[in-house]
BAFI-3210 file (N, C-alpha, C; in Angstrom, 3 decimals, decimal comma, padded with zeros to 6 digits):
// residues 116
n [1|2|3|4|5|6|7|8|9|10|11|12|13|14|15|16|17|18|19|20|21|22|23|24|25|26|27|28|29|30|31|32|33|34|35|36|37|38|39|40|41|42|43|44|45|46|47|48|49|50|51|52|53|54|55|56|57|58|59|60|61|62|63|64|65|66|67|68|69|70|71|72|73|74|75|76|77|78|79|80|81|82|83|84|85|86|87|88|89|90|91|92|93|94|95|96|97|98|99|100|101|102|103|104|105|106|107|108|109|110|111|112|113|114|115|116]
n.u [098,962|101,439|103,979|107,372|108,008|108,977|109,387|108,189|106,395|104,752|103,574|102,204|100,429|098,838|097,704|096,263|094,420|092,972|091,877|090,328|088,534|087,087|085,945|084,407|082,387|080,869|079,718|076,750|075,947|074,326|075,607|077,969|077,805|078,715|081,397|084,942|088,016|090,852|093,539|096,217|098,207|100,659|102,093|105,615|106,285|104,374|102,086|099,949|097,535|096,561|093,675|092,532|089,599|087,113|084,206|081,160|079,961|080,466|078,877|078,039|080,531|081,415|079,558|080,228|082,831|082,269|080,812|082,785|084,662|083,211|083,060|085,672|087,028|085,997|086,731|089,477|089,946|089,096|090,959|093,300|092,913|093,192|095,590|098,940|100,813|103,073|101,997|098,672|097,524|096,207|093,318|092,712|090,491|090,357|089,232|089,651|089,924|090,629|089,311|086,841|087,736|088,841|086,547|085,217|086,945|086,771|084,073|084,152|085,852|084,276|082,176|083,479|084,192|081,695|080,895|082,691]
n.v [085,621|088,192|087,096|087,439|088,421|088,307|091,132|090,596|088,528|089,894|091,751|089,992|088,855|091,105|091,595|089,218|089,420|091,739|090,943|088,691|089,901|091,567|089,622|088,087|089,853|089,717|087,231|085,341|084,642|084,583|084,259|085,556|088,267|091,463|090,982|091,147|090,954|090,567|089,988|088,153|085,275|083,899|080,783|079,967|078,452|079,257|077,790|077,545|079,569|081,366|082,939|085,576|086,427|088,724|089,559|091,098|089,700|086,655|084,400|085,060|085,169|082,493|081,292|082,680|081,759|079,100|079,499|080,718|078,667|076,776|078,133|078,245|076,697|077,921|080,603|080,299|079,631|082,032|083,755|082,743|083,495|086,222|086,933|086,758|084,203|081,511|079,249|078,831|079,471|077,117|077,838|078,726|079,529|081,488|082,582|085,897|086,927|089,180|091,661|091,148|090,625|093,094|094,702|093,585|094,215|096,999|097,338|096,473|098,413|100,718|100,085|100,042|102,715|103,937|102,994|104,241]
n.w [102,555|102,410|102,352|101,172|097,774|094,321|092,088|089,572|090,214|092,020|090,285|088,564|090,416|091,017|088,504|088,063|090,175|089,392|086,873|087,622|089,427|087,694|085,992|087,766|088,433|086,122|086,214|086,723|089,428|092,393|094,824|094,624|094,916|096,236|097,122|097,710|096,122|097,789|097,587|095,950|095,936|094,155|093,422|093,483|091,177|089,442|088,903|090,582|092,205|094,992|095,881|097,740|099,447|100,523|102,449|103,660|105,803|107,665|106,910|104,307|103,130|103,238|101,481|099,158|098,693|098,077|095,703|094,086|093,972|092,544|090,138|089,366|087,253|084,890|085,348|085,287|082,605|081,383|082,508|081,373|078,732|078,844|080,042|079,288|080,000|080,701|082,015|082,988|086,116|088,538|090,387|093,713|096,236|099,137|102,349|103,371|106,336|107,675|107,387|108,618|111,228|111,860|111,859|114,033|116,135|115,988|116,725|119,387|120,482|120,108|121,807|124,277|124,419|124,657|127,132|128,800]
ca.u [099,492|102,440|105,320|108,114|107,915|109,727|108,554|107,385|105,305|103,817|102,804|101,287|099,376|097,940|096,971|095,293|093,352|092,147|091,133|089,306|087,503|086,239|085,199|083,421|081,246|080,085|079,057|075,376|075,805|073,962|076,539|079,180|077,572|079,291|082,651|086,136|089,251|091,799|094,915|096,541|099,550|100,974|103,199|106,839|106,293|103,289|101,054|098,835|097,343|095,573|092,985|091,909|088,308|086,493|082,793|080,702|079,711|081,075|077,995|078,132|081,875|081,439|078,809|081,011|083,947|081,683|080,501|084,034|085,251|082,442|083,350|087,121|087,474|085,634|087,580|090,831|089,954|089,034|092,256|094,257|092,683|093,506|096,936|099,925|101,805|103,351|101,010|097,565|097,521|095,009|092,842|092,165|089,912|090,369|088,658|090,515|089,105|091,171|088,286|085,875|088,382|088,949|085,215|084,925|087,762|086,174|082,839|084,532|086,372|083,147|081,443|084,274|084,113|080,364|080,834|083,599]
ca.v [086,860|088,796|086,567|088,220|087,921|089,045|092,141|089,964|087,806|090,901|092,277|088,941|088,771|092,251|091,402|088,145|089,960|092,648|090,189|087,889|090,798|091,962|088,462|087,668|090,761|089,312|085,953|085,473|083,803|085,479|084,088|086,326|089,694|092,172|090,423|091,865|090,177|091,384|089,701|086,895|084,739|082,917|079,904|080,280|077,805|079,909|076,813|077,681|080,907|081,459|084,219|085,907|087,073|089,289|089,915|091,827|088,822|085,330|083,499|085,428|084,824|081,038|081,028|083,237|080,835|077,957|079,948|080,923|077,352|076,181|078,878|078,286|076,284|078,965|081,771|079,970|079,765|083,467|084,313|082,322|084,254|087,639|087,141|085,931|083,558|080,159|078,371|079,493|078,788|076,584|078,856|078,307|080,698|081,428|083,734|086,885|087,293|090,388|092,702|090,785|090,809|094,537|095,210|093,110|095,046|098,331|097,292|096,396|099,732|101,634|099,710|100,526|104,175|104,305|102,667|105,098]
ca.w [102,020|103,239|102,183|100,176|096,410|093,324|091,412|088,513|090,870|092,552|089,140|088,136|091,435|090,835|087,246|088,285|091,027|088,590|085,865|088,291|089,971|086,565|085,495|088,774|088,302|084,965|086,479|087,237|090,614|093,504|095,946|094,383|095,064|097,380|097,609|097,284|096,000|098,542|097,215|095,284|096,129|093,134|093,800|092,726|089,864|088,701|088,529|091,514|092,757|096,060|095,780|099,016|099,229|101,714|102,343|104,835|106,941|107,538|106,156|102,895|102,691|103,007|100,245|098,048|098,446|097,364|094,343|093,361|093,733|091,449|088,909|089,159|085,911|083,910|085,625|084,847|081,138|081,081|082,901|080,364|077,502|079,033|080,582|078,590|080,851|080,222|082,628|083,679|087,416|089,181|091,329|095,005|096,897|100,599|103,035|104,012|107,495|108,287|107,418|109,657|112,525|112,064|112,226|115,384|117,034|115,965|117,505|120,808|120,868|120,223|123,012|125,421|124,413|125,153|128,552|129,572]
c.u [100,597|103,827|106,041|107,990|108,743|108,818|107,665|106,179|104,286|102,965|101,783|100,135|098,357|097,099|095,903|094,125|092,416|091,282|090,016|088,193|086,547|085,370|084,131|082,185|080,318|079,350|077,676|075,137|075,504|074,897|077,734|078,976|078,266|080,513|083,801|087,292|090,345|093,252|095,057|097,973|099,761|102,168|104,427|106,894|105,175|102,160|099,839|098,752|096,251|094,997|092,251|090,693|087,754|085,030|082,366|080,398|080,213|080,207|078,074|079,488|081,982|080,714|079,579|082,170|083,430|081,382|081,754|084,713|084,532|082,776|084,835|087,562|087,174|086,516|089,015|090,958|089,953|090,353|093,310|094,126|093,164|094,943|097,903|100,984|101,947|102,319|099,904|097,398|096,159|094,604|092,278|091,686|089,874|089,796|089,759|089,697|089,603|090,147|087,269|086,468|088,525|087,626|084,854|085,685|087,187|084,903|083,148|085,049|085,247|082,338|082,169|084,196|082,770|080,247|081,646|083,251]
c.v [087,344|088,207|087,344|087,591|088,811|090,065|091,543|089,237|088,782|091,484|091,256|088,799|089,893|092,084|090,325|088,662|090,848|091,892|089,389|088,760|091,236|090,803|088,002|088,561|090,333|087,986|086,183|084,516|084,717|085,357|085,020|087,834|090,233|091,463|091,257|090,893|091,025|091,121|088,360|086,530|083,656|082,099|080,237|079,639|078,312|078,951|076,857|079,118|080,826|082,863|084,444|086,790|087,562|089,608|090,554|090,939|087,417|084,373|083,784|085,031|083,331|080,680|081,535|082,315|079,607|078,314|080,131|079,596|076,646|076,842|078,858|077,810|077,336|080,200|081,529|080,107|081,243|084,157|083,979|083,085|085,701|087,913|086,190|085,454|082,120|079,158|079,220|078,763|078,214|077,610|078,211|079,572|080,476|082,712|084,610|087,451|088,551|091,496|092,410|090,985|092,289|095,145|094,802|093,945|096,450|098,382|097,251|097,736|100,759|101,358|100,199|102,038|104,648|104,049|103,626|106,501]
c.w [102,940|103,101|101,090|098,801|095,497|092,643|090,321|089,113|091,436|091,437|088,670|089,126|091,256|089,575|087,421|089,112|090,223|087,587|086,522|088,860|088,859|086,092|086,474|088,706|087,164|085,176|087,083|088,396|091,797|094,706|095,828|094,463|096,302|097,987|097,063|097,216|096,661|098,178|096,541|095,644|095,091|093,609|092,953|091,341|088,949|088,301|089,452|091,996|093,819|096,006|097,097|098,775|100,560|101,414|103,657|106,035|106,628|106,718|104,665|102,327|102,388|101,720|099,026|097,691|097,686|095,914|093,500|093,036|092,588|090,112|088,541|087,770|084,836|084,098|085,155|083,325|080,747|081,418|081,843|079,058|077,621|079,472|079,877|079,575|080,374|080,741|083,238|085,008|087,796|090,230|092,579|095,712|098,401|101,168|103,606|105,162|108,191|108,403|108,513|111,049|112,858|112,488|113,652|116,413|117,125|116,814|119,008|121,296|121,020|121,492|124,257|125,542|124,979|126,657|129,404|129,581]
res [x|x|x|x|x|x|x|x|x|x|x|x|x|x|x|x|x|x|x|x|x|x|x|x|x|x|x|x|x|x|x|x|x|x|x|x|x|x|x|x|x|x|x|x|x|x|x|x|x|x|x|x|x|x|x|x|x|x|x|x|x|x|x|x|x|x|x|x|x|x|x|x|x|x|x|x|x|x|x|x|x|x|x|x|x|x|x|x|x|x|x|x|x|x|x|x|x|x|x|x|x|x|x|x|x|x|x|x|x|x|x|x|x|x|x|x]
***
């Protein structure tokens, strides 16, 4: 995430994130509980999309990525039905570890504050 994109690509990324977040809630996979879709990066040719996912702990995040990868073909079909684009992108799910790193930094700061 974080690379420059065109307004159309940014809109598509936001739409894909919203649709996938809604569809994941409807899946009956216990690995997919308590996750957040933090962002999407669609390739310039619109044929691939990397979806960034966050969870409260690293173990849960790894299991969620496995569950999402298993559900990717179904999610792609559902995405294609809801979003009118020439190509429905292949979905790749990656961990967004920024939240976990932020929590770790926060814990260290709190510990330093208590010691001082």
